[in-house]
Structures are given as C-alpha cells and as structure tokens.
LOVOLUM-893082 format. One record per residue: residue in three letters; x, y, z of N, C-alpha, C in turn. Coordinates in steps of 0.05 Angstrom, whole numbers, padded with zeros to 5 digits, always signed. Atoms other than C-alpha are relative to their C-alpha. Example, Ala and Ser with C-alpha at 12.3 -4.5 7.8 and 13.67 -1.06 7.14 Angstrom:
BEGIN
ala+00018-00024+00000+00246-00090+00156+00018+00024+00000 ser-00016-00024-00001+00273-00021+00143-00015+00022+00014 
***
This chain:
BEGIN
met+00028+00003+00008+00012-00267+00307-00002-00002-00030 arg+00005+00003+00029-00010-00292+00239-00024+00017-00008 cys+00021-00018+00007-00052-00238+00205-00007-00002-00029 leu+00009-00003+00027-00093-00240+00142-00012+00028-00002 val+00008-00028+00003-00103-00168+00118-00014+00003-00027 lys+00015-00005+00025-00157-00151+00067+00001+00029-00007 ile-00003-00028+00009-00143-00088+00027-00019+00004-00024 gly+00018-00007+00022-00195-00056-00018+00015+00014-00023 gly-00013-00013+00023-00179-00030-00087+00003+00030+00003 ala-00002-00029-00005-00192+00041-00064+00025+00008+00014 gln-00025-00006-00014-00132+00037-00018+00025-00005-00017 leu-00023+00007+00016-00087+00014-00075+00003+00017-00025 glu+00000-00015+00025-00102+00065-00129+00023+00019-00002 leu-00020-00021+00000-00052+00118-00109+00027-00010+00010 leu-00027+00010-00008+00023+00105-00104+00007+00007+00029 glu-00008-00008-00027+00033+00144-00040-00016-00015+00021 ala+00016+00016-00019-00024+00107-00006+00011-00028+00002 arg-00012+00027+00000+00007+00041-00027+00026+00000+00016 arg-00025-00002-00014+00074+00064+00000-00004+00002+00030 glu+00005-00002-00028+00045+00084+00067-00010-00026+00011 leu+00009+00027-00008+00009+00017+00071+00024-00019+00003 ala-00023+00018+00000+00073-00020+00054+00019+00006+00024 arg-00017-00007-00023+00113+00018+00107-00012-00010+00026 gly+00014+00010-00024+00061+00001+00160+00002-00030+00002 leu-00002+00029-00001+00062-00072+00140+00028-00009+00007 lys-00028+00006-00007+00138-00072+00144+00005+00003+00030 arg-00004-00003-00029+00135-00046+00215-00014-00023+00015 ala+00013+00023-00012+00085-00101+00232+00017-00025-00002 arg-00017+00023+00003+00131-00153+00203+00024+00002+00018 asp-00023-00004-00017+00190-00124+00241-00006-00006+00029 leu+00008+00007-00027+00150-00134+00305-00006-00030+00003 gly+00003+00029-00001+00144-00208+00288-00026-00011-00010 his+00025+00009+00011+00075-00211+00256+00004-00014-00027 glu-00001+00014+00026+00066-00261+00199-00024+00008-00016 leu+00021-00014+00015+00026-00229+00143-00007-00015-00026 ile+00010+00008+00026-00017-00251+00085-00019+00022-00009 leu+00018-00021+00010-00053-00200+00041-00019-00013-00020 val+00019+00006+00021-00116-00210+00001-00012+00027-00009 his+00009-00026+00009-00140-00153-00043-00022-00002-00021 gly+00020-00004+00021-00196-00129-00087+00011+00019-00022 gly-00008-00018+00021-00196-00080-00144-00024+00010-00017 gly+00025-00007+00014-00267-00059-00161+00003+00026-00016 asn-00002-00026+00014-00250+00013-00180+00018-00004-00025 gln-00018+00004+00023-00193-00010-00226-00014-00017-00021 ile+00015+00016+00020-00238-00063-00259-00019+00018-00015 arg+00019-00018+00011-00290-00010-00270+00013+00019-00021 ala-00014-00019+00017-00240+00039-00300+00010-00013-00026 leu-00010+00013+00024-00209-00011-00349-00024-00009-00017 gly+00024+00007+00015-00278-00037-00369-00011+00023-00016 lys+00010-00024+00013-00299+00034-00385+00018+00007-00024 arg-00019-00006+00022-00236+00045-00427-00004-00019-00024 leu+00004+00020+00021-00252-00018-00466-00028-00001-00011 gly+00028-00002+00009-00325+00000-00475-00017-00023+00009 ile+00015+00022-00010-00351-00057-00432-00018+00011+00023 pro+00017-00012-00021-00413-00035-00392+00000-00016+00026 glu+00001+00013-00026-00417-00049-00318-00029-00007+00008 arg+00026+00008-00010-00477-00088-00292+00004-00014+00027 thr-00002+00012-00026-00488-00108-00220-00028-00011+00009 his+00024+00009-00013-00539-00146-00179+00007-00007+00029 ala-00004+00005-00029-00543-00146-00102+00029+00005+00008 gly-00027-00007-00007-00475-00114-00099+00022-00016-00014 leu-00020+00017+00014-00441-00166-00143+00001+00008-00030 arg-00004-00008+00028-00412-00151-00212-00009-00024-00017 ile+00007+00020+00020-00448-00190-00267+00023-00002-00019 thr-00025+00004+00013-00389-00220-00302-00003-00018-00025 asp+00001+00016+00025-00395-00241-00375+00029-00007-00008 ala-00027+00010+00007-00336-00271-00413+00020+00023-00003 glu-00018-00023+00003-00307-00203-00432+00008+00012+00027 thr-00006-00011-00027-00313-00177-00361+00018-00018+00016 ala-00017+00020-00014-00282-00241-00334+00029+00004-00008 asp-00028-00005+00009-00220-00227-00376+00011+00026+00012 val-00009-00025-00013-00217-00155-00350+00006-00004+00029 val-00005+00005-00029-00223-00179-00278+00026-00014+00004 leu-00025+00015-00003-00166-00228-00288+00024+00019-00006 met-00021-00018+00006-00123-00175-00321+00006+00020+00022 val-00003-00021-00021-00135-00124-00266+00009-00013+00026 leu-00006+00011-00026-00135-00168-00204+00027-00015+00001 ala-00024+00016-00001-00080-00218-00220+00023+00014-00015 gly-00020-00015+00014-00043-00168-00264+00006+00027+00012 ile-00007-00027-00007-00043-00093-00254+00001+00005+00030 val+00001-00006-00028-00066-00087-00182+00019-00017+00016 asn-00017+00018-00015-00029-00148-00156+00029+00007-00003 lys-00028-00004+00005+00037-00132-00189+00009+00028+00009 glu-00007-00026-00011+00036-00058-00171+00003-00001+00030 leu-00002+00003-00029+00024-00077-00098+00025-00015+00007 val-00025+00016-00006+00079-00130-00098+00024+00018-00004 his-00023-00017+00005+00127-00080-00129+00004+00021+00023 thr-00001-00020-00021+00110-00027-00076+00010-00013+00026 leu-00009+00014-00024+00119-00077-00020+00030-00006-00001 glu-00028+00006+00003+00186-00098-00047+00017+00025+00002 thr-00014-00025-00002+00208-00026-00054+00004+00009+00028 glu-00001-00008-00029+00193-00015+00020+00013-00021+00018 gly-00016+00019-00016+00234-00075+00041-00013-00026+00008 leu+00013+00026-00005+00184-00132+00043+00003-00019-00023 arg-00002+00020+00021+00195-00196+00004-00028-00010-00005 ala+00028+00006+00006+00128-00207-00031-00002-00016-00025 val+00006+00016+00023+00099-00256-00081-00030+00002-00006 gly+00028-00002+00008+00034-00245-00120-00011-00026-00009 leu+00013+00025+00008-00014-00303-00128-00028+00005-00009 ser+00029+00002+00006-00080-00317-00161-00009-00028+00010 gly+00009+00026-00008-00123-00377-00146+00013-00023-00014 ala-00012+00021+00016-00089-00416-00201+00028-00008+00009 asp-00028+00005-00008-00019-00411-00171+00001-00020+00022 gly-00001+00021-00020-00006-00475-00134-00027-00011+00007 ala+00028+00008-00007-00081-00489-00138-00008+00011+00027 thr+00005-00012-00027-00085-00441-00079-00030+00000+00007 phe+00029+00004-00005-00160-00437-00086-00015-00001-00027 ala+00016+00004+00024-00214-00455-00135-00028+00009+00007 ala+00027-00012-00003-00284-00428-00147-00022-00020-00006 glu+00025+00012+00009-00354-00454-00151-00018+00023-00009 arg+00016-00021+00011-00406-00416-00189-00020+00011+00020 ala+00018-00013-00019-00446-00365-00148-00027+00005-00013 his+00027-00006+00009-00521-00354-00153-00012+00020+00018 ala+00014-00021-00016-00564-00296-00129-00028+00005-00010 asp+00029-00006+00006-00640-00294-00129-00008-00009-00028 gly+00007+00010+00026-00643-00334-00193+00012+00015-00023 val-00012-00016+00021-00602-00283-00231+00027-00013-00008 asp-00025+00012+00011-00546-00310-00276+00022+00022+00003 leu-00021-00019-00004-00484-00274-00251+00024-00005-00019 gly-00023+00006+00018-00439-00306-00304+00023-00011+00015 tyr-00024+00010-00012-00368-00317-00282+00006+00013+00027 val-00003-00009-00028-00378-00298-00209+00000-00025+00017 gly-00003+00024-00015-00356-00349-00158+00002+00005+00030 thr-00006+00001-00028-00349-00367-00085+00023-00020+00003 val-00022+00018-00005-00290-00403-00054-00010-00028+00004 ala+00009+00028-00002-00299-00478-00064+00021-00017+00014 lys-00021+00017-00010-00231-00506-00045+00025+00017+00004 ile-00025-00015-00006-00166-00480-00014+00022-00020+00006 asp-00024+00016-00005-00097-00511-00016+00021+00020+00011 thr-00018-00020-00013-00050-00474+00032+00029-00006-00003 arg-00028+00008+00000+00014-00509+00014+00019+00021-00011 leu-00017-00021+00012+00042-00454-00031+00003+00023+00019 cys-00002-00022-00019+00025-00399+00019+00017-00007+00024 glu-00016+00008-00023+00055-00439+00076+00030-00001-00007 thr-00028+00001+00009+00119-00451+00036+00012+00028-00002 leu-00009-00027+00003+00125-00377+00020+00004+00013+00028 leu-00002-00011-00027+00112-00357+00093+00025-00011+00014 ala-00023+00012-00013+00165-00406+00117+00026+00011-00010 ala-00024-00012+00012+00215-00375+00069+00002+00030+00004 gly-00001-00028-00006+00200-00305+00094-00013+00018-00020 phe+00014-00016+00020+00157-00282+00036-00028+00007+00010 leu+00027-00009-00006+00091-00244+00042-00018-00007-00024 pro+00018+00006+00023+00037-00276-00002-00021+00022-00004 val+00019-00021+00007-00007-00225-00038-00020-00013-00019 ile+00019+00017+00014-00071-00260-00062-00021+00017-00015 ala+00021-00012+00016-00115-00236-00119-00023-00021-00003 thr+00022+00018-00001-00185-00266-00117-00013-00006-00027 ser+00010+00012+00025-00191-00293-00188+00009-00029+00001 ala-00007+00028-00003-00194-00368-00191-00014-00017-00022 pro+00014+00018+00018-00209-00425-00239-00022-00015+00014 leu+00022+00016-00012-00270-00468-00229+00012-00026+00012 ala-00009+00025-00013-00260-00526-00181-00007-00024-00018 arg+00005+00024+00016-00255-00594-00214-00027-00013+00007 gly+00026+00012-00005-00324-00624-00221-00022+00019+00006 ala+00021-00020-00006-00361-00560-00205-00017+00006-00025 ala+00018-00006+00022-00421-00542-00247+00005+00028-00011 gly-00003-00026+00012-00414-00484-00296+00022+00000-00021 pro-00021-00002+00021-00371-00461-00355+00027+00005+00013 ser-00026-00001-00012-00297-00467-00341+00021+00012-00018 asp-00020-00011+00019-00264-00430-00399+00011+00027+00008 his-00011-00025-00010-00252-00366-00359+00003-00002+00030 phe-00003-00002-00029-00229-00348-00289-00025+00012+00012 tyr+00023-00010-00014-00283-00333-00238+00008+00023+00019 asn-00004-00023-00017-00289-00267-00201-00011-00006+00027 ile+00009+00005-00027-00292-00279-00126+00003+00026+00016 asn-00001-00024-00016-00309-00220-00081+00021-00004+00022 ala-00023+00003-00019-00246-00208-00039-00009+00000+00029 asp+00010-00001-00028-00286-00190+00024-00011-00028+00008 leu+00012+00026-00007-00324-00256+00021+00019-00023-00002 ala-00020+00021+00001-00262-00296+00004+00017+00000+00025 ala-00017-00003-00023-00227-00270+00067-00005-00021+00022 gly+00007+00019-00021-00265-00315+00115+00010-00028-00005 pro-00010+00027+00006-00251-00382+00081+00031-00001+00000 leu-00029-00001+00000-00178-00361+00071+00011+00001+00029 ala-00009-00003-00027-00171-00341+00144-00002-00027+00015 arg+00004+00027-00013-00199-00409+00167+00021-00020-00010 ala-00019+00019+00011-00155-00449+00119+00029+00005+00009 leu-00027-00007-00009-00092-00411+00139+00002+00002+00030 asp+00001+00000-00030-00113-00414+00213+00014+00025+00011 val-00012-00026-00009-00096-00340+00224-00010+00007+00028 asp+00008-00010-00027-00099-00306+00292-00017+00025-00003 ala+00015-00025+00004-00128-00242+00263-00006+00004-00029 leu+00009-00008+00027-00167-00221+00202-00009+00029+00002 val+00005-00028-00002-00167-00146+00191-00008+00010-00028 phe+00009-00014+00024-00208-00110+00138+00008+00029+00002 leu-00009-00028+00000-00170-00045+00126-00016+00015-00021 thr+00018-00014+00018-00218+00006+00096+00004+00030+00003 asp-00002-00029-00001-00230+00080+00087-00018+00012+00023 val+00016-00009-00023-00272+00084+00152+00014-00010+00025 pro-00014+00008-00025-00249+00080+00225-00012-00025+00013 gly+00014+00023-00012-00298+00023+00240-00029+00003-00004 val+00029-00002+00001-00372+00012+00249-00008+00023+00019 leu+00008-00024-00015-00405+00077+00273-00028-00003+00010 asp+00027+00001-00011-00466+00085+00318-00016+00024-00011 ala+00017-00022+00010-00523+00135+00308+00012+00027+00005 asp-00013-00025-00006-00480+00190+00338+00027+00003-00015 arg-00024+00000+00016-00424+00175+00288+00025-00005+00017 glu-00023+00008-00017-00380+00147+00344+00007-00029-00007 arg-00009+00027+00006-00338+00085+00332-00010-00020+00022 ile+00009+00021-00019-00366+00021+00363+00024-00019+00004 pro-00024+00017-00004-00308-00017+00395-00003-00029-00006 ser+00005+00028+00006-00340-00085+00391-00030-00004-00006 ile+00028+00003+00009-00404-00111+00360-00006-00029-00006 ser+00009+00027+00004-00444-00175+00357-00018-00002-00024 pro+00019+00003+00023-00487-00204+00300-00027+00012+00006 ser+00027-00011-00006-00551-00184+00337+00001+00030+00000 arg-00002-00029+00000-00527-00113+00347+00003+00011-00029 cys-00002-00008+00029-00508-00109+00273-00027+00000-00012 ala+00027+00001+00012-00578-00131+00255-00017+00023+00009 glu+00016-00023-00010-00609-00078+00300+00008+00026-00014 leu-00009-00024+00012-00566-00023+00271-00006+00001-00030 arg+00008+00000+00029-00580-00045+00200-00030+00005-00003 ala+00029-00004+00002-00655-00048+00213-00008+00029+00005 ser+00006-00029-00006-00654+00023+00241+00013+00019-00020 gly-00013-00017+00020-00613+00048+00182+00026+00013+00007 val-00026-00011-00009-00551+00065+00222+00022-00012-00017 ile-00018+00013+00019-00512+00013+00183-00014+00001-00027 his+00013-00002+00026-00527+00030+00111+00022+00004-00022 gly-00017-00005+00023-00497+00039+00041+00024-00018-00001 gly-00025+00016+00003-00425+00016+00033+00009-00015+00024 met-00008+00015-00024-00419-00006+00105-00014-00027+00001 ile+00014+00025-00002-00470-00062+00095+00017-00023-00010 pro-00016+00023+00009-00425-00107+00052+00025-00004+00017 lys-00024+00004-00018-00365-00093+00098-00008-00015+00025 val+00009+00014-00024-00405-00115+00159-00007-00029-00006 glu+00008+00027+00008-00434-00175+00123+00025-00018-00004 ala-00024+00015+00005-00364-00197+00102+00014-00006+00027 ala-00012+00005-00026-00337-00189+00173-00015-00021+00016 leu+00016+00020-00014-00395-00229+00203+00004-00028-00012 ala-00005+00025+00014-00385-00283+00150+00027-00011+00008 ala-00027+00009-00007-00311-00286+00167+00001-00010+00029 leu+00001+00009-00028-00326-00292+00242-00013-00028+00001 ala+00014+00026+00000-00374-00350+00227+00019-00021-00011 glu-00018+00020+00012-00321-00384+00184+00023-00007+00020 his-00024+00004-00016-00264-00375+00235-00004+00015+00027 pro+00007-00014-00025-00292-00357+00304+00023+00004+00019 arg-00022-00003-00018-00225-00365+00338+00016+00026-00005 ala-00017-00022+00007-00195-00306+00302-00011+00027+00010 leu+00008-00028-00004-00196-00232+00319-00008+00010-00027 val+00010-00011+00026-00239-00202+00264-00008+00029+00004 lys+00004-00029-00004-00239-00126+00256-00003+00014-00026 ile+00000-00020+00021-00257-00070+00209+00014+00024+00012 ala-00016-00023-00011-00207-00013+00218+00009+00017-00023 ser-00009-00019+00020-00179+00047+00182+00026-00008-00012 ser-00025+00005+00015-00126+00039+00129+00019+00024+00001 glu-00016-00024-00001-00100+00109+00143+00020+00000+00023 gly-00019-00002-00021-00038+00125+00182+00025-00017-00005 ala-00026+00013+00004+00035+00103+00185+00001-00028+00012 asn+00000+00026-00013+00019+00043+00229-00028-00013+00000 ala+00028+00008+00002-00050+00023+00204-00005-00028+00011 leu+00005+00028-00009-00044-00052+00216+00007-00003+00030 ile-00007+00002-00028-00008-00046+00283-00022+00013+00017 asp+00022-00013-00015-00061+00003+00306-00025-00017+00000 ala+00025+00015+00002-00117-00041+00281-00001-00024+00019 leu+00000+00022-00019-00095-00097+00327-00004+00008+00029 glu+00004-00010-00027-00103-00053+00388-00030+00004+00006 pro+00028-00002-00007-00169-00050+00427-00012+00028-00006 trp+00010-00028+00003-00175+00026+00418-00005+00007-00029 ser+00002-00006+00028-00176+00021+00342-00020-00019-00014 gly+00018+00016+00016-00230-00004+00294-00023-00012+00016 thr+00023+00015-00012-00290-00049+00309+00005-00029-00001 arg-00003+00029-00002-00282-00120+00334-00027-00014-00002 phe+00025+00016+00002-00335-00171+00315+00001-00023+00019 thr+00001+00021-00020-00356-00218+00370-00024-00018-00004 lys+00021+00019+00004-00401-00279+00373-00026+00008+00015 gly+00023-00007-00015-00448-00249+00424+00006+00019+00023 gly-00005-00017-00024-00458-00204+00485+00004+00029-00008 
***
C-alpha cells in the first residue's frame, strides 16, 4: 500500500517522539508499505520567529507571512525540522531524503487569498511534478516533503521569497498526484470525537457539518477535519483518516478499522 503520512510539527519537536515515529514507520516499511511523509512545523516557526523578534500575525488560522517571516518559514521547514526528521529516520534504519517544493520542481505555489486580507507569502499548491518522488521511491528511499515552495511560473504575486503552504492543505493535492492508497493525518488526538468524547470510526461531510454546527467539532479539530475533507474531495479513491501519532505502531494501527476516524463521501 502506498501511504502519504502527514505529520504535524508538534509530533516532531522532541527527539524521543521522533524516534518512536521513525520506528513505527520502519515497521510499516518492513511490512511492504510504500511511504511518503509531508510535515509542518508551526511551533518551530513560532519559536524561531520569537527568538528573532518577529511578531506572529494570523488570519483565519493562516500565518500572515511577510518577507522576514517567509525566510523563517523556509529555514525551519526545509532546514531544521526537515533535516532533523531525515536524520532520525536514517538513524532508525530508513533511507530518507528531505525535499522542499523547489527540489526537482516537486511542487510550486500560487498566492493564497482570504477574505480580502493580504496574507503575504502564503500559498496553495498550484503544480506538482512527481518525477523526483517516484525516482526516490523506486530506489527505496522515503521522501520527506517540507511545504515551502517557489511561486509557479506565470502566477500572480511577488516571487522573491518562498511561499508558506499549509501542510494539512497540501496533503490532498500531493495524495492525488502521487496516487496514494491511503492518506493518514497523524495527530495528538485519537480521531474525531462525538459529544460523549467517543471516537467516531467513520464520518461523512454532512455529519462533520452537523457536529461543527453543534460545537462538538471545535477549536483545533476544525482545521484537521477541513483538511481531511479537502483531501477526500481531491482524491476520493484513497483511505483518508485522522489517527493518533502515539504508540510504537502508530501508522500500522492507523490503517486498521478500529483506529482513528475514516472520512467517507456519504452515508
């Protein structure tokens, strides 16, 4: 099974958490699964920006990214977070290669807009070239993708800095382009929970809307659910799940029906 695994920055901050993740991914590889990772790094971007005296500004959950912040995003995503993760994977026996959007023109951005607010260097995925990823997979490497990308040729907007693409929202287009069998968002929650705080095994867009309207889906779960629904719309053939990143076999467990929440088209 070809699996795209989205990892949040919170799961990558501590070395032991990275090691446990890497060991679980190694077990999944040993079982024959073909893996691609895409990662964020919001906490790490925030921490470095604070150290550099760059204030954080957001709108509708997106980081307003001026030129200075764009440089911080590139340093953190394609640098610190990506290379620490690659090193940990290699240490645990996985052959891994870190990529940004610029490497092999893997993906390019177009400028994002939200409610008429200028978000600066914030983008969405405009174009994907899978050739480098496919070459690495064929050679037995695990691609580790950081979601910083140059502007697509001909796209409107300033192009002198890399664009910050939300990793959750990049996962769907990447899953479709790579034609994966499963897209798993590994997070710090066991899945989508109902009003009784019980895990919901499977959920449709209409049920998500009901739970959000009633306030059951709220706070940090809203962008997770929105990203999963967007991914399902992009690549409806794939198994799309939100599942826990904890445990020695997090990914293997996430692929089982008894773990996480599967997103379905209806019913």
